[in-house]
RODRENRO-491333 format. One line per field, with one value per residue: x, y, z of N, C-alpha, C in turn; chain. Coordinates in pm, 1 decimal. Layout:
# RODRENRO-491333
n.x c(X|...) .
n.y c(Y|...) .
n.z c(Z|...) .
ca.x c(X|...) .
ca.y c(Y|...) .
ca.z c(Z|...) .
c.x c(X|...) .
c.y c(Y|...) .
c.z c(Z|...) .
doti c(A|...) .
This chain:
# RODRENRO-491333
n.x c(7757.5|7998.8|8254.7|8492.6|8717.3|9008.4|9093.0|9382.9|9600.4|9825.7|9720.3|9587.3|9807.2|9925.9|9725.3|9730.1|9991.8|9958.1|9772.4|9929.8|10111.4|9948.1|9719.8|9596.9|9510.2|9647.8|9911.9|9910.5|9876.8|10118.2|10299.7|10229.9|10304.9|10580.3|10654.1|10592.9|10761.9|11011.8|11017.7|11014.2|11276.2|11406.4|11253.1|11288.9|11564.2|11571.1|11412.1|11562.6|11796.5|11700.9|11604.3|11838.5|11987.7|12189.7|12428.4|12655.6|12804.5|12922.2|12804.7|12535.1|12548.8|12641.0|12424.9|12220.5|12316.8|12316.5|12042.3|11942.4|12075.6|11949.3|11681.3|11663.7|11711.9|11488.0|11280.3|11320.9|11296.2|11039.2|10829.9|10882.4|10849.1|10577.3|10463.6|10543.5|10407.6|10142.1|10120.4|10151.2|9924.1|9722.8|9764.6|9707.6|9439.4|9300.2|9363.0|9225.7|8978.0|8717.9|8657.3|8560.9|8538.3|8644.1|8906.5|8982.8|8763.3|8582.2|8304.4|8209.7|7967.6|7848.6|7586.1|7326.7|7233.2|7383.9|7686.6|7770.3|7902.5|8011.0|8097.9|8222.1|8144.2|8002.4|7770.4|7722.2|7568.7|7633.7|7514.5|7575.4|7600.9|7709.0|7967.3|8284.6|8519.4|8713.7|9014.8|9289.6|9577.4|9875.6|9839.2|9606.9|9270.4|9097.6|8800.3|8670.7|8484.4|8493.8|8738.7|8950.8|8865.9|8808.3|8697.4|8896.1|9037.9|9218.4|9391.1|9528.6|9409.7|9157.6|8883.7|8662.8|8502.0|8714.9|8980.8|9041.7|8808.4|8617.1|8709.6|8698.9|8420.5|8335.1|8443.1|8313.6|8040.3|8038.4|8120.3|7911.1|7697.9|7741.8|7669.5) .
n.y c(9714.5|9471.2|9238.1|8975.5|8759.8|8589.5|8425.2|8342.1|8151.4|8308.1|8564.6|8587.9|8582.2|8827.4|8999.8|8936.6|9021.6|9292.9|9360.2|9309.8|9516.5|9745.6|9731.3|9833.4|9647.6|9411.9|9501.5|9545.8|9284.3|9174.5|9325.9|9234.1|8964.4|8998.3|9103.3|8887.7|8686.5|8806.3|8855.5|8605.1|8457.9|8644.0|8634.2|8364.7|8362.6|8525.0|8376.4|8141.3|8240.7|8308.6|8060.9|7907.2|8044.4|8215.3|8444.7|8581.9|8862.0|8835.7|8603.0|8679.5|8895.9|8764.6|8589.3|8775.9|8905.8|8691.4|8634.6|8872.4|8861.8|8648.8|8730.5|8971.7|8910.0|8743.1|8922.3|9098.4|8928.2|8832.6|8947.0|8852.2|8579.8|8582.8|8660.4|8440.1|8233.6|8315.7|8289.0|8014.1|7921.9|8033.0|7893.6|7627.1|7659.8|7758.9|7579.7|7358.8|7133.3|7177.2|7440.6|7526.5|7738.7|7962.3|7993.4|8037.9|8103.9|8414.0|8640.0|8972.4|9217.3|9544.9|9723.0|9969.1|9927.8|9729.4|9530.4|9254.8|8932.0|8642.3|8299.1|7962.7|7832.4|8015.7|8276.5|8611.6|8905.4|9231.0|9499.8|9847.0|10004.5|9832.2|9799.7|9869.3|10011.0|10097.7|10006.9|10071.6|9942.7|9931.6|9681.6|9565.1|9578.1|9617.9|9539.0|9619.0|9462.7|9459.3|9530.8|9351.5|9186.0|9128.8|9163.5|9051.1|9194.8|9121.8|9317.4|9251.1|9021.5|9064.9|9029.5|9129.7|9436.5|9730.9|9749.9|9991.9|10136.8|9982.1|9992.4|10267.3|10306.5|10142.8|10276.5|10527.8|10455.7|10349.6|10576.6|10753.6|10621.3|10657.0|10912.1) .
n.z c(8327.2|8249.0|8333.3|8272.6|8437.9|8564.4|8862.9|9032.0|9246.9|9300.4|9291.8|9533.8|9701.1|9635.7|9728.3|10002.6|10068.7|10018.2|10217.3|10445.1|10423.3|10435.4|10606.3|10919.0|11109.2|11039.0|11070.8|11344.7|11436.6|11349.2|11503.1|11760.3|11737.9|11695.9|11943.3|12115.6|12012.9|12053.0|12326.2|12440.1|12447.5|12613.6|12849.6|12910.0|12963.4|13192.0|13371.9|13383.0|13500.8|13752.6|13851.5|13852.6|14026.3|13960.6|14036.9|13986.7|13831.3|13579.6|13474.0|13462.3|13283.5|13055.7|13011.0|12968.8|12738.2|12558.4|12551.8|12438.3|12194.9|12075.9|12079.8|11928.7|11645.2|11614.0|11654.4|11437.8|11215.5|11224.9|11070.8|10813.9|10858.6|10925.7|10681.8|10522.6|10658.9|10619.1|10337.6|10315.4|10455.7|10295.5|10058.3|10138.0|10215.9|9982.9|9779.6|9840.0|9742.4|9829.0|9807.8|9557.8|9280.0|9397.7|9309.7|8966.4|8681.9|8688.7|8700.7|8691.6|8758.1|8724.3|8858.5|8910.8|9166.7|9294.5|9326.3|9144.3|9163.8|9007.9|9006.1|8953.3|9188.2|9338.6|9374.7|9421.3|9544.9|9622.9|9785.5|9721.3|9950.8|10134.2|10067.4|10170.9|10085.2|9791.6|9653.3|9447.3|9298.0|9091.8|8932.6|9025.2|9154.7|9453.9|9607.3|9891.5|10146.9|10414.0|10670.4|10606.9|10400.7|10062.1|9721.8|9462.6|9185.6|8919.4|8701.1|8460.2|8377.8|8290.9|8075.3|7815.5|7849.4|7853.1|8093.1|8233.7|8183.7|8317.9|8586.3|8633.0|8609.1|8818.0|9044.0|9013.2|9035.5|9295.0|9444.8|9382.9|9496.8|9762.8|9817.0) .
ca.x c(7887.3|8039.2|8388.0|8529.8|8858.8|9048.0|9166.3|9478.7|9656.5|9918.4|9642.0|9564.3|9934.3|9940.2|9632.0|9783.3|10107.0|9903.3|9716.4|10039.7|10172.4|9857.7|9612.3|9631.9|9483.9|9758.8|10032.0|9896.3|9902.1|10262.3|10365.5|10207.7|10392.0|10718.6|10675.1|10594.3|10884.0|11129.4|11016.3|11033.5|11413.6|11439.3|11187.5|11356.5|11692.0|11542.6|11365.9|11677.8|11888.3|11638.0|11600.8|11974.4|12049.3|12310.9|12442.1|12776.9|12778.1|12966.1|12704.1|12414.4|12576.4|12645.9|12287.4|12146.2|12365.8|12267.2|11897.8|11923.4|12126.1|11846.7|11555.8|11667.1|11680.9|11350.4|11196.4|11339.2|11256.7|10900.8|10744.8|10905.6|10782.8|10433.5|10431.0|10559.5|10297.9|10020.4|10121.4|10130.6|9783.7|9641.8|9780.6|9631.8|9297.4|9239.0|9383.5|9133.5|8868.7|8588.4|8638.0|8549.4|8486.0|8726.4|9006.1|8925.6|8692.8|8485.7|8234.9|8164.0|7875.6|7813.3|7452.7|7302.8|7198.1|7477.2|7797.8|7743.8|8018.8|7973.7|8204.1|8169.8|8086.2|7950.3|7705.0|7696.4|7530.2|7666.9|7464.7|7683.6|7618.4|7784.9|8107.2|8358.7|8606.7|8775.7|9153.9|9353.2|9722.4|9900.4|9788.0|9490.2|9172.9|9038.6|8671.8|8664.8|8355.3|8530.0|8878.0|9048.2|8802.8|8784.8|8697.3|9023.7|9023.7|9351.0|9373.7|9583.9|9331.7|9021.8|8839.2|8535.5|8528.3|8848.6|9008.7|9027.6|8666.0|8546.0|8754.0|8640.1|8276.5|8325.4|8467.4|8207.2|7915.4|8057.2|8120.1|7776.5|7606.0|7770.5|7610.7) .
ca.y c(9685.8|9338.3|9189.0|8838.9|8752.5|8464.5|8439.3|8235.5|8154.0|8421.6|8685.3|8591.2|8619.0|8972.0|9063.6|8918.0|9111.9|9428.7|9377.2|9315.8|9649.4|9859.8|9716.4|9853.4|9522.4|9320.0|9556.3|9520.9|9141.4|9154.5|9381.5|9140.5|8848.7|9039.3|9115.9|8753.9|8617.5|8869.7|8847.0|8465.5|8432.0|8730.5|8577.6|8237.6|8397.1|8575.4|8263.0|8053.4|8301.2|8301.0|7920.8|7858.0|8122.1|8282.0|8574.3|8653.0|8962.9|8784.2|8508.2|8754.0|8973.4|8667.4|8543.7|8888.9|8925.4|8578.4|8654.4|8981.4|8813.2|8560.9|8804.9|9073.7|8852.5|8693.8|9040.9|9151.5|8830.9|8788.1|8991.0|8757.0|8455.9|8608.0|8656.9|8300.4|8155.7|8354.8|8224.9|7869.8|7903.2|8062.8|7780.7|7514.2|7694.2|7776.1|7465.7|7255.1|7119.7|7218.3|7582.4|7542.4|7867.9|8071.0|8005.8|8011.5|8213.0|8496.7|8741.6|9079.4|9308.2|9666.7|9778.1|10086.5|9888.9|9636.3|9469.3|9111.7|8851.2|8502.3|8203.6|7826.7|7786.9|8124.9|8393.7|8705.7|9042.5|9317.1|9636.9|9945.6|10055.8|9734.3|9802.0|9958.9|10098.6|10039.6|10050.1|10026.7|9949.6|9920.4|9564.9|9507.9|9658.5|9542.5|9592.9|9574.3|9454.2|9492.5|9575.7|9258.9|9099.2|9205.4|9100.8|9078.7|9208.6|9133.6|9395.3|9186.1|8902.5|9106.9|9023.9|9200.7|9579.3|9772.6|9752.5|10126.1|10173.0|9912.5|10044.9|10401.6|10291.4|10086.1|10386.5|10626.9|10401.5|10341.6|10712.7|10811.4|10554.2|10705.5|11047.3) .
ca.z c(8270.0|8293.0|8296.9|8310.3|8475.6|8628.5|8989.3|9058.7|9381.4|9308.9|9318.1|9678.5|9762.0|9617.3|9820.9|10138.1|10083.7|10023.9|10351.8|10541.1|10410.8|10450.7|10703.8|11060.2|11180.2|11011.8|11135.2|11488.7|11455.0|11332.7|11622.6|11871.5|11714.1|11720.0|12088.0|12174.9|11970.9|12111.9|12472.1|12482.2|12493.2|12727.1|12968.0|12940.8|13026.8|13326.1|13453.7|13402.5|13597.5|13884.3|13893.9|13874.8|14132.2|13913.3|14100.7|13944.0|13728.1|13450.2|13428.0|13428.9|13162.7|12946.1|12988.6|12911.0|12601.4|12479.9|12534.7|12341.9|12066.2|12019.4|12066.7|11824.4|11512.7|11612.8|11637.2|11302.7|11113.9|11241.7|10959.2|10704.4|10899.3|10916.4|10538.5|10480.9|10717.8|10548.4|10205.2|10335.2|10492.3|10176.9|9965.2|10192.4|10217.7|9851.8|9691.2|9884.9|9645.8|9882.9|9779.6|9413.5|9239.6|9450.6|9204.2|8835.3|8614.2|8761.1|8622.5|8779.7|8692.0|8797.1|8833.7|8995.2|9303.1|9359.2|9254.4|9138.0|9128.7|8985.0|8975.1|8945.9|9314.1|9419.4|9316.6|9530.3|9515.1|9735.1|9768.3|9729.0|10087.5|10213.2|10024.1|10259.9|10007.0|9672.8|9644.7|9324.3|9284.7|8947.9|8860.8|9093.0|9228.1|9564.1|9650.5|10030.0|10214.4|10551.9|10677.9|10547.5|10301.8|9940.0|9589.9|9397.4|9040.6|8856.6|8578.0|8341.1|8343.6|8257.3|7936.5|7803.1|7830.9|7894.1|8236.3|8290.9|8178.0|8424.8|8716.1|8643.9|8634.6|8952.4|9139.0|8998.2|9090.9|9440.0|9500.0|9367.9|9588.9|9898.1|9832.9) .
c.x c(7938.3|8181.4|8397.8|8678.7|8883.4|9126.4|9256.2|9533.7|9748.6|9845.0|9610.8|9692.7|9956.6|9849.3|9681.5|9901.0|10060.1|9845.2|9826.1|10103.3|10078.9|9755.4|9660.1|9611.3|9598.0|9887.7|10028.1|9925.8|10051.4|10337.3|10348.7|10298.5|10537.2|10747.3|10680.4|10723.7|11006.5|11133.3|11038.8|11174.2|11455.1|11379.2|11254.5|11489.8|11672.9|11501.4|11481.7|11773.9|11831.1|11641.0|11739.7|12045.0|12178.6|12319.1|12566.5|12741.9|12813.5|12862.1|12577.2|12432.4|12578.4|12505.7|12203.8|12187.3|12315.3|12117.4|11868.7|11966.9|12025.9|11718.7|11554.8|11641.6|11537.5|11252.9|11201.3|11288.2|11109.9|10811.3|10760.1|10839.8|10631.4|10387.0|10438.8|10443.1|10165.1|10011.1|10092.7|9983.7|9691.3|9646.8|9699.8|9481.9|9235.8|9264.6|9296.1|9014.0|8733.3|8559.2|8636.0|8487.5|8563.9|8837.7|8936.7|8850.6|8589.5|8422.3|8182.8|8081.1|7845.9|7671.4|7435.2|7280.3|7302.4|7592.0|7773.5|7870.4|7973.8|8098.9|8141.2|8099.9|8018.1|7885.2|7676.3|7657.8|7557.7|7611.0|7579.1|7706.4|7693.0|7930.6|8177.9|8442.3|8657.7|8916.3|9215.9|9503.3|9752.2|9837.2|9660.2|9396.3|9112.6|8910.9|8647.5|8521.4|8372.2|8679.3|8976.9|8988.5|8770.4|8768.2|8826.3|8998.5|9163.4|9337.4|9418.0|9501.1|9187.2|8998.7|8702.3|8566.4|8667.9|8862.2|8984.2|8882.8|8589.6|8582.3|8698.7|8492.1|8252.6|8340.3|8356.3|8077.9|7924.2|8048.7|7982.2|7676.5|7624.4|7706.2|7472.0) .
c.y c(9555.6|9307.1|9042.0|8841.2|8620.0|8495.7|8316.2|8252.9|8274.6|8552.2|8699.2|8626.6|8769.9|9046.3|9053.5|9011.5|9257.2|9456.8|9390.6|9455.0|9761.7|9850.0|9740.0|9725.3|9422.5|9369.7|9532.7|9374.1|9111.0|9207.9|9289.8|9018.8|8880.8|9047.4|8979.6|8681.5|8676.0|8853.5|8704.2|8435.4|8519.9|8676.0|8446.5|8263.0|8444.0|8460.7|8168.6|8111.3|8295.1|8157.7|7866.7|7934.2|8188.3|8420.5|8648.5|8747.6|8910.5|8689.5|8581.1|8835.6|8880.2|8620.1|8654.1|8910.1|8814.2|8592.8|8762.3|8935.9|8719.7|8640.0|8902.0|9015.7|8799.1|8809.3|9088.7|9057.2|8789.6|8827.9|8896.6|8622.6|8469.1|8599.2|8513.8|8215.7|8188.0|8287.5|8074.9|7841.3|7930.5|7946.0|7660.0|7539.5|7693.6|7663.4|7347.4|7251.0|7164.1|7366.6|7608.7|7678.2|7985.1|8099.1|7974.3|8130.8|8281.7|8594.0|8846.2|9177.5|9426.4|9705.6|9898.9|10049.7|9803.3|9598.3|9319.1|9040.5|8706.9|8421.4|8065.0|7782.8|7895.0|8231.2|8488.0|8841.2|9124.9|9456.8|9736.9|9996.2|9957.1|9723.1|9910.5|10060.2|10021.9|10096.5|9989.0|10046.6|9920.8|9799.5|9505.0|9616.2|9566.4|9613.2|9536.8|9574.3|9469.3|9522.9|9482.8|9161.9|9181.6|9113.0|9144.5|9083.8|9227.5|9199.4|9321.5|9066.4|8935.8|9090.6|9090.0|9346.6|9613.0|9781.0|9890.3|10173.4|10110.4|9970.8|10185.2|10394.5|10236.8|10196.6|10490.6|10578.7|10394.0|10481.0|10778.1|10746.7|10603.4|10841.9|11045.4) .
c.z c(8331.5|8247.2|8334.8|8340.3|8545.0|8754.5|9005.3|9199.6|9401.4|9339.4|9467.2|9753.1|9751.9|9715.3|9964.8|10164.1|10095.8|10162.6|10457.1|10540.6|10454.7|10563.1|10847.1|11142.4|11161.0|11077.2|11285.8|11519.7|11443.9|11454.3|11743.4|11857.6|11739.8|11869.3|12155.5|12140.5|12039.0|12262.7|12522.1|12529.5|12611.3|12856.5|13009.0|13010.2|13169.1|13418.8|13483.5|13505.8|13738.2|13936.5|13928.5|13986.1|14089.5|13974.3|14055.2|13829.4|13589.7|13391.7|13385.3|13301.1|13040.8|12910.8|12923.5|12765.3|12509.3|12452.1|12431.3|12202.3|11997.9|11991.0|11950.0|11684.9|11505.1|11591.3|11492.4|11194.0|11121.7|11124.6|10839.8|10734.7|10884.7|10770.5|10485.1|10531.0|10649.8|10412.3|10217.3|10368.6|10374.1|10079.9|10011.9|10180.5|10078.3|9753.8|9730.4|9789.7|9698.4|9857.7|9628.9|9382.7|9295.7|9349.5|9071.9|8779.5|8703.4|8663.0|8719.9|8699.0|8783.6|8757.6|8925.6|9141.0|9372.6|9267.1|9259.6|9094.6|9118.2|8953.9|8975.6|9075.0|9395.1|9331.9|9431.9|9474.0|9639.4|9706.2|9791.4|9870.6|10177.9|10168.5|10104.5|10182.1|9884.8|9664.5|9520.1|9334.2|9137.6|8876.2|8919.5|9142.8|9332.6|9606.9|9790.0|10083.1|10365.7|10552.7|10606.7|10445.7|10178.5|9819.7|9522.6|9246.9|8981.6|8718.7|8452.8|8295.1|8307.7|8107.5|7930.8|7777.9|7882.0|8044.4|8295.6|8287.8|8293.9|8561.3|8737.8|8677.9|8775.7|9057.3|9133.1|9063.4|9242.9|9503.3|9491.0|9462.8|9732.3|9924.5|9888.1) .
doti c(A|A|A|A|A|A|A|A|A|A|A|A|A|A|A|A|A|A|A|A|A|A|A|A|A|A|A|A|A|A|A|A|A|A|A|A|A|A|A|A|A|A|A|A|A|A|A|A|A|A|A|A|A|A|A|A|A|A|A|A|A|A|A|A|A|A|A|A|A|A|A|A|A|A|A|A|A|A|A|A|A|A|A|A|A|A|A|A|A|A|A|A|A|A|A|A|A|A|A|A|A|A|A|A|A|A|A|A|A|A|A|A|A|A|A|A|A|A|A|A|A|A|A|A|A|A|A|A|A|A|A|A|A|A|A|A|A|A|A|A|A|A|A|A|A|A|A|A|A|A|A|A|A|A|A|A|A|A|A|A|A|A|A|A|A|A|A|A|A|A|A|A|A|A|A|A|A|A|A) .
């Protein structure tokens, strides 16, 4: 069974957002970033108070309050920054002409032995035993080859056989190969 579809930059943004919401690895990365961003002003306040020799309670309370006032928004806003930075990196990475075939027309074929994907700059065959999992959300199916790498199949851009037929066959073939 074969389908044709088109990958656009927006499809990578959707995949990135999906990973940010669902991947334990991405959530761990976000938590680390939040801790670094939040602890920076707190550490700076502590170091400043030690270096300046501030000893009055009023000065220390003011410095602590200022540090917390800066740290809390940084902690809360880091996830948005992480998402923004990811989108910016994706745009830079995939709009580069050296990655021809990543964006544009693709063709995917299901056989009993492997999943084949072809584009202008890439032909790949992935045996079913090397596919980690398949996850479907309302407008996309992601065929994961590891925790954060996947083939992106945008449902609305599929031509050829029906979307639901292809996704059903994809899942059936994957599940049967695992037995």
